LUMMIRO-592586 format. One record per residue (C-alpha): x, y, z; residue number from 0. Coordinates in nm, 4 decimals, decimal comma. Layout:
BEGIN
+----------+----------+----------+------+
!        X !        Y !        Z ! resi !
+----------+----------+----------+------+
!        X !        Y !        Z !  NUM !
...
+----------+----------+----------+------+
***
This chain:
BEGIN
+----------+----------+----------+------+
!        X !        Y !        Z ! resi !
+----------+----------+----------+------+
!   1,0571 !  29,3019 !  27,7614 !    0 !
!   1,2191 !  28,9642 !  27,6984 !    1 !
!   1,5317 !  28,8734 !  27,8916 !    2 !
!   1,8261 !  28,7493 !  27,6845 !    3 !
!   2,0568 !  28,4957 !  27,8442 !    4 !
!   2,4029 !  28,6166 !  27,7467 !    5 !
!   2,5660 !  28,3103 !  27,9031 !    6 !
!   2,4414 !  28,0752 !  27,6294 !    7 !
!   2,6153 !  28,0131 !  27,2981 !    8 !
!   2,5153 !  28,2300 !  27,0030 !    9 !
!   2,5171 !  28,1058 !  26,6441 !   10 !
!   2,6147 !  28,3863 !  26,4081 !   11 !
!   2,4657 !  28,3671 !  26,0563 !   12 !
!   2,6055 !  28,6080 !  25,7979 !   13 !
!   2,4733 !  28,4182 !  25,4923 !   14 !
!   2,8032 !  28,4173 !  25,3044 !   15 !
!   2,8836 !  28,7811 !  25,3827 !   16 !
!   3,2242 !  28,7248 !  25,5400 !   17 !
!   3,2798 !  29,1003 !  25,5380 !   18 !
!   3,0030 !  29,1334 !  25,7993 !   19 !
!   3,1339 !  28,8665 !  26,0376 !   20 !
!   3,3811 !  29,0807 !  26,2340 !   21 !
!   3,1372 !  29,3718 !  26,2610 !   22 !
!   2,8561 !  29,1496 !  26,3868 !   23 !
!   3,0860 !  28,9668 !  26,6294 !   24 !
!   3,2194 !  29,2943 !  26,7707 !   25 !
!   2,8662 !  29,4273 !  26,8219 !   26 !
!   2,7684 !  29,1137 !  27,0112 !   27 !
!   3,0746 !  29,1438 !  27,2352 !   28 !
!   3,0032 !  29,5132 !  27,2971 !   29 !
!   2,6530 !  29,4154 !  27,4074 !   30 !
!   2,7742 !  29,1686 !  27,6683 !   31 !
!   2,8147 !  28,8382 !  27,4861 !   32 !
!   3,1313 !  28,6391 !  27,5513 !   33 !
!   3,3481 !  28,6108 !  27,2388 !   34 !
!   3,4187 !  28,2430 !  27,3081 !   35 !
!   3,0434 !  28,1699 !  27,3052 !   36 !
!   2,9917 !  28,3150 !  26,9545 !   37 !
!   2,9876 !  28,0306 !  26,7034 !   38 !
!   3,0091 !  28,0804 !  26,3282 !   39 !
!   2,7029 !  27,9002 !  26,1934 !   40 !
!   2,7423 !  27,6754 !  25,8913 !   41 !
!   2,4653 !  27,5456 !  25,6713 !   42 !
!   2,6151 !  27,1966 !  25,6594 !   43 !
!   2,6445 !  27,1601 !  26,0385 !   44 !
!   2,3566 !  27,1369 !  26,2812 !   45 !
!   2,3923 !  27,3482 !  26,5952 !   46 !
+----------+----------+----------+------+
***
């Protein structure tokens, strides 16, 4: 199984579904990702 480095930043894509952002962010936090490392991805900005 692949190891996931939870210390790195995560770009969260919700493809315009702002109603899904909080749910997805909360699930990431519940699974060990730091909330300050979750970045809202934008199509006009390169990450």
